N, C-alpha and C positions, 0 to 999 in steps of 0.2 A: 635633490632639487627637481623642479618640474621638467627642466630641459634635459635632465639625465635619464629620464624614463625610457625604458626599452619598449618598443611597440610592435605588435603583430596585428594582422587583420583578422576579421572573422573567418575568412576563407582559409587562412593559415591555421587558425585554431581548429577548424574542422578536420585537419589532417591528423590530429591527435585524438582519434575516436575509437580506439579499440583497447582491449585488455593488454596491460603492459605499457601502453602509451596513451594514457587517459588524462586529458586536460579539460578543464571547465573554466568558465568565467563567472565571477560574481561581482556585480557592480563595476564592471570594467577591468577588474584585476584577474589575472590568469593564475590558476592553481593546477598543480600536478598531483592528482590523487591516484596515480597508477598503483602504488604500493598500499594505499589506504583502502582500496575498493573492497578487498576481502575482509577488512576489519570494520567496515562501515556498518553501524547498528541497523541501518535500514536495508542492508543487503547490497550486493554488487550490481544486481540487475537494474536498479534505479539509476545508478551512476553510468552504467554502460549505455542505457537508453538515452542519456542526456550528454554523452561524451562529445566533446568538441563544440559545445553550445554554451550560451549564456544561461545560467540556471538560477538567477537571482530570485525570481518569483517562487520557484520551487523550494529554494533554500529558506525563504521567509515562511512559506506555508508549512514546512515540515520540521523546522528546527526552533528550539527556544532561543531567547536572546543570548543565553550563555554560550551558545555554540559559536558565535562570531569570534570569540577569542582564540579558538583553536585553528583558525584558518591560516594564520601567519606562517606556520611551519610548512604549509604546502605551497606558499607563494613562490612563483617562478621568477619574479622580477619583471615580468612582462605585463603590459597593459594593452587593452584593445584600442587601436587607433580609431576605429569606426564605431565605437560603442555609442548606442543610442537607446533611449527609453521610450517605448511606445506610449501613446495616450492611454491605452487599456491598462498597461502595467502601472502607469502613474496613478490611475484611479484605484487599482487593486491595492497598491501599497499604501495609499492614503486611507482606504477602508480598513486594512489590516492594522494600521497605526491607531485609528480611532477605536477599533474593537479592543486593542490591547490597553488603551487608556481607560476604557470602561471596565476592564477586569474580566472580560468575557472569555479570555484564554486561561484564566487562573484555575487551578485544580479544585475540583469539587468532590473530594473523596467520599462524602456521605451519600451521594447519589448512587455510586456503585455499591456501597455497603447495603443500601436499601434493596437494590436489585439482587444482590447475592442472597440477602435474607429471604426475599420472595422466592428465589430458586429453592432454597432449603425447605421452605414451607410447602412448596409445590411437590418437591420430592417426597417429603413425609406423607403428604396426602395420597400420592401415587402408591407408595408402599402399603399404606393402610387399605386403600381401595382394592389392591390386587391380592394382598395376603390375608386380609381380615374380612373381606366381603365376598359373598357368593353370587350376588346379583350381577346379571349381565350388564345392566345399566351402570352399575358401579365400575365395572371393568371398562366399559366404553368411556365413561367420564374420566377415568384414570388415564386412558390413552390420549384423550383430548388435553388433559392437564400436562401430560408428559410432552406433548407437542409444543405447548406454550413454554414449558421449561427449556426445551432445546432452542426455541426461538430467542428467548430472553438471554440464554447463555451465549448465543451467537452475537447478540448485540454487545454484550459486555466484552467478549473476546475481540470484536471488531474495534471498539473504542479504545480498549487498553492496549491493543496492538498498534494503533496509530499514534497514541500519545499517552502521557502519564495521567491517568484518571484518579489515582489515589494520592495521598499526601506524601508518600515516599516511594522510591523506586522498588524497594523490597516488597511492599504491599501491592504495588502495581504488577510485579512479576507473579505474585501469588494469585492475584485476580486473573491474570492471563492463563496461568497453569490450571486453575480450577475451571474457568469458563471454556478454555480451548482444549488443552491436552486431556483433561479428565472427563468433562461432560460431553464434548463433541468429537473427541478422538482426533483432533487436528493439531499438529505442531504449530504453536503460535509463532515461533521463530521463522519457520518455513513460510507460513501464510503471510507474515508481515513483510518478508523480503519480496514476495511476488505482488502482494496487494498494494504496497507503496508504488511499485512500478505501474500497476494498473491505473492508479489515480493520476500519475504523470502522463499517461498515454491511453486514456480511456477508449476501449474497444478498437484500438489500433491492431490490425492483423499482424503487424511486424513487431510491435513493441509491448503489447499488453499480454503478459503471461497468464492472467486470469481467464482468458478465453480457452486455455488448455485445461482449466479446472472443472469444466462441465463434464459430467461422467460419461456422456454419450458423444457429444459433438466436439470436434477439434478443427483447427484451421491450418496448422503447419505440418508439412509432410514429414519433417525429420523427427517429430515427436511422436511417441507411441499413443495410439488412440483405439478406443472400441468403435470400429467403423461399422455403423449400422446399415450401410448400403452395400459396400464391397470392400474387400481387404486389399485390393490392388489399385485403388484410385485415390487421388488427393483432390479435395475440393478447394481450389484457390478462389478467393473472393467471397467466401461464405460469410454471411452476416448473421450474428446470433443476438437476438434481443432477449434478455433474461426474463422479461416480464411475460411475453407472449410466445417466446420461442419461435419467432419468425425466421425462416431460413431462406436465403436467396442464393442459388448456385449460379455462378457465371460460366464455369467450365469445369471439365474434369481433366486432370493431367495425370498421365501414368507416373508411377513412382520410378 
């Protein structure tokens, strides 16, 4: 009954914000996902970054409708007493609902198959240009085509890592393996765990692990980096724009 509900405040929820004591709220209901974090298909980083918070919008954005039925086993019995939905969230959820009704979230496996087919054709042309042609222009053209091949592969890896782009999970994993692990040499599972967290906290110095993936620049002292300025300083407040590589240093702090 409504009067029997156990309630906690948002401030009390925030106290459960670390590994081993990880609570979240979805539509006002509080869930304990402490033991589930390591099993989470999207990785534990995304959950740790959202620990102690209401994650309704993130849940809607990153989970299919079938995921809702799995929440009950994590329910603590508590509800947020001060749960409110912002106007921005209301607009977002309305938009997501309209998109779903239009079928825009449905799987379109043939699109990825076309992309994989184009990669195979580009790979064959590269092999022919390098192995069967002596012309410098043929080799240069092959290099350009190889670049496009890797770019297209990254797109497929990106999309298949975020959601299911093929008609079955098995084919989706195959697309991930081919596009990520095989062609670009990046573990799709590892990338997915960190990149999901990136989209939840884009360019946040504290919560976006993708800022550590840039091969030269890094922002957190405790993580290893190829320091291009000095091996004994940490640049706190560094901002990296991946399009123009703009870097702003606020200060240098000794390790």
